[in-house]
Steps between C-alpha positions, in 0.01 A plus 500: 500500500422322176741206539395374156710773335821367650409132492392503136803674363740292705374190324495680163866581557570134567351408166687775318837438663511140610238275347570622147871575561447852368800673654726777378413868536149403612411405142198273476442258215235587239152450638277241334149382585400150591280353227442174320766581242775619733661243726502574876880520486469828311262662747681772695441756768167630361333170578668479838410855600140461387469168679634639826273801476198272483636265766559780749180699459367325808815594697738224610364469854303245698140525618324593176309177449494267202470652154561393139528752217517424128523724198683619191838660530517857368586569138733424329536181705304219332445290810267430792563460872370329809593630846400328824542676835477325835421610853852425622650747249615236254406517132538326164512666164509343154487625142318314223483530122120451488201652675385156616825478701589157360827586319771609747738764362795392710469778758410401856562661838429371849525730796554364850325652803686811624727428793595729787873507562447567871200347674255762621640779284328619181833570330729373358264287290626251241327410173618200303394409149585206277497567127487252214532706183578328172729247662665752730450417866550787740461560871446865590512630857398855587542630854319820595673651803247775576140598431591775253725291280800722567725197548455190288724198441468287189668166432454259210630166380421386145580179314448476123430191291872458423577515874653846486440681828463863593504638853439861588447730794382862510455717809267797456514806722266791426404343164863477381650156459854367498611143477675230303437194286693186413439278196645150467485294179496117496869496404587696813551847349401770748400857419459747785354847479391800702162671507487857627270799510198296392187707560171343612294714264170321576518628858527856368251488214216751512439866570664677794395849609671742736330551837594870521228764468605589145531135393797625307624167364321198355684189381339246269719190501481213251795263498811716493315787328381795706271782391614783729237776528560826684230755580589865497504691828474868584879520478533319166222480236159521672233285334743331260637145497833367380546138397809297421540131420796360695644164605540340841860461611685392814723729704668388823230249587209733418285556194572806287329701228655808342416758236713748314499869592457622144337821387147356521555377856653830609211694345246289687701540823452877476849614402461817294579686287660294223836663569498349849416157359777535244748579778389196698524277193852626437604341833387159370265435794460148632171316468241539775411170665287315751636209704254278685421170665161331527342455841184299437270730306720805552817624335739672739693739281742790476451766234821654368431800282708780353497852644686820426598826664480829314701815531325829585477579128316170433786319330625159611719487808514128588342171396423260786515158343250217567612292797628794704170559681283183502141541615297219656194394304237228535281333237193282551374232265170592335 
């Protein structure tokens, strides 16, 4: 299991939701690079995400020896970094304005050695980081409850320069997070909010291919966008492929993608002639869909497609809507 996927995005979420107080409908503030002209206060989640990506390339675990890495942050970020990893699993990370690493950019992270919650057991394991970002001081605690990252707990406490505080907690199960936050201003005003159906997209990013002999479905996931590719079978459109761009959603604690059963989809699915497709369309068929959860480098899924019965003369008798006959399906990460 690539724990980095889960660990990285958990901390990115902290920056987006808590450190920069970017709440409300999951809207993030405009992204701006760190450079000599832009103050560190205006740096947002791009810098944080890039920094964490570099910090975690060596995996946040003990036993890797001592190592220091320096370099330029990817475009468009006009900044440089220094990351130091230690044998006990601790690390330090700092961003600078200049290549000589003499002008701090106000972005520093220290990571404590990982700590086992129960002596002698590999999991749960707790990672704690202390952030000092443009005057914001934040403590971030991430608890991984299993080796596959199926259950993760995140907690954060942030204090800004004006002594406003933000506390938040998110529990992730199967890459879907729910939690709450509380913000308190120096004059005592408190704002509470709820976070729900937050998807850990970094854990899902990449290409997933069906393990069946036909390799019927392939999913290419980037963020919440999914390129859903279907290969034709002997019963549908042999040798052809059908592609739709869809969005990841949440349904009853599982991840969901769906696509409309329009004329193009019905044609590819092998419904013919056109008069049969027209009859199906007249029933306003529901969208076909796949629901799934991630299990390490597999997706355990159910395919819910549309089917139809015909009368002896070939005309439509009955449409069997998606969801009536789910079929188990498994994907592997390529």
